[in-house]
C-alpha positions as CSV (number, residue, x, y, z in Angstrom):
1,M,0.0,0.0,0.1
2,K,2.8,2.4,0.9
3,K,4.4,1.7,-2.5
4,L,1.2,2.5,-4.3
5,I,0.7,5.7,-2.5
6,A,4.3,6.7,-3.2
7,L,3.9,5.9,-6.9
8,I,1.0,7.8,-7.1
9,L,2.6,11.1,-5.3
10,F,5.8,10.9,-7.1
11,P,5.1,12.5,-10.3
12,F,3.4,15.4,-8.5
13,L,6.6,15.9,-6.3
14,M,8.8,16.2,-9.4
15,I,6.5,18.9,-11.3
16,P,7.6,21.9,-9.4
17,F,11.2,21.0,-9.9
18,A,11.0,20.5,-13.7
19,A,9.1,24.0,-13.8
20,K,12.0,25.8,-11.9
21,A,14.8,24.4,-14.2
22,N,13.7,26.5,-17.2
23,D,13.8,29.9,-15.0
24,I,17.1,28.8,-13.5
25,F,18.6,28.2,-17.1
26,S,17.0,31.0,-19.0
27,V,20.1,33.1,-19.5
28,E,21.8,30.4,-20.9
29,I,19.0,29.2,-23.1
30,E,18.4,32.5,-24.6
31,A,22.2,33.2,-25.1
32,L,22.8,29.9,-27.0
33,T,19.7,30.6,-29.2
34,L,21.1,34.1,-30.5
35,V,24.3,32.5,-30.9
36,M,22.9,29.8,-32.8
37,E,20.7,31.8,-35.1
38,Q,23.9,34.2,-35.7
39,Y,26.2,31.2,-36.3
40,K,23.8,29.5,-38.7
41,D,23.4,32.5,-40.8
42,D,27.2,32.7,-41.2
43,T,27.8,29.2,-42.2
44,E,24.9,29.2,-44.8
45,S,26.4,32.4,-46.6
46,S,29.9,30.7,-47.2
47,L,30.0,28.8,-50.4
48,E,33.2,26.7,-49.5
49,L,32.9,23.1,-49.8
50,D,34.6,21.1,-47.0
51,I,35.6,17.4,-47.3
52,E,35.5,17.1,-43.8
53,D,32.1,17.7,-42.0
54,K,32.8,20.2,-39.4
55,K,30.1,20.1,-36.6
56,P,29.9,22.9,-34.2
57,S,29.3,22.1,-30.5
58,Y,28.0,25.2,-28.2
59,M,28.7,25.6,-24.4
60,A,27.2,28.6,-22.3
61,L,28.1,29.9,-19.0
62,K,26.0,32.5,-17.0
63,Q,27.8,35.6,-15.8
64,D,25.0,37.4,-14.2
65,E,21.1,37.9,-14.9
66,C,21.8,39.6,-18.6
67,N,25.1,38.1,-19.6
68,A,26.5,34.9,-20.6
69,T,29.8,33.6,-22.5
70,V,28.8,31.0,-25.1
71,E,31.8,29.0,-26.9
72,V,31.2,27.3,-30.1
73,T,33.9,24.7,-30.9
74,K,34.2,23.1,-34.5
75,K,35.1,19.2,-34.7
76,T,35.7,16.9,-37.3
77,G,35.5,13.5,-35.2
78,L,37.8,13.9,-32.3
79,E,40.0,16.7,-33.7
80,V,39.2,20.5,-32.7
81,V,39.4,22.5,-35.5
82,D,38.5,26.0,-34.3
83,T,37.1,27.5,-31.2
84,E,35.1,31.0,-30.9
85,S,33.9,32.7,-27.8
86,F,31.1,35.1,-27.7
87,D,29.9,37.6,-25.0
88,V,26.0,37.7,-25.1
89,N,23.9,40.4,-23.6
90,V,20.5,38.6,-23.2
91,C,18.6,41.8,-22.1
92,L,19.7,43.7,-25.3
93,K,20.1,40.8,-27.4
94,E,23.5,41.9,-28.2
95,I,26.4,39.4,-29.2
96,Y,30.1,40.5,-29.1
97,K,32.8,38.3,-30.4
98,V,36.0,37.7,-27.8
99,I,39.0,38.0,-29.8
100,N,42.2,36.0,-28.5
């Protein structure tokens, strides 16, 4: 009987935590979305044909309520080809490329 009650109540205990996750990571999600939209436009405009397929991977780190850093890494298999960093202001919807 205790297992049945626990089975019924378990989903209701998890719902509030799942709803808060989007609020916690909203800055990172918005920053990734802005960079992906810009990065997609830049890659579609280039007419180069690559023999090896370069796949980008994205990582976002929150700085404060409006700012995040996004790193875009291009890889071919296990080899890292290129890494770019962007400072993103989500409140103003501005993207600044970090030059190393």
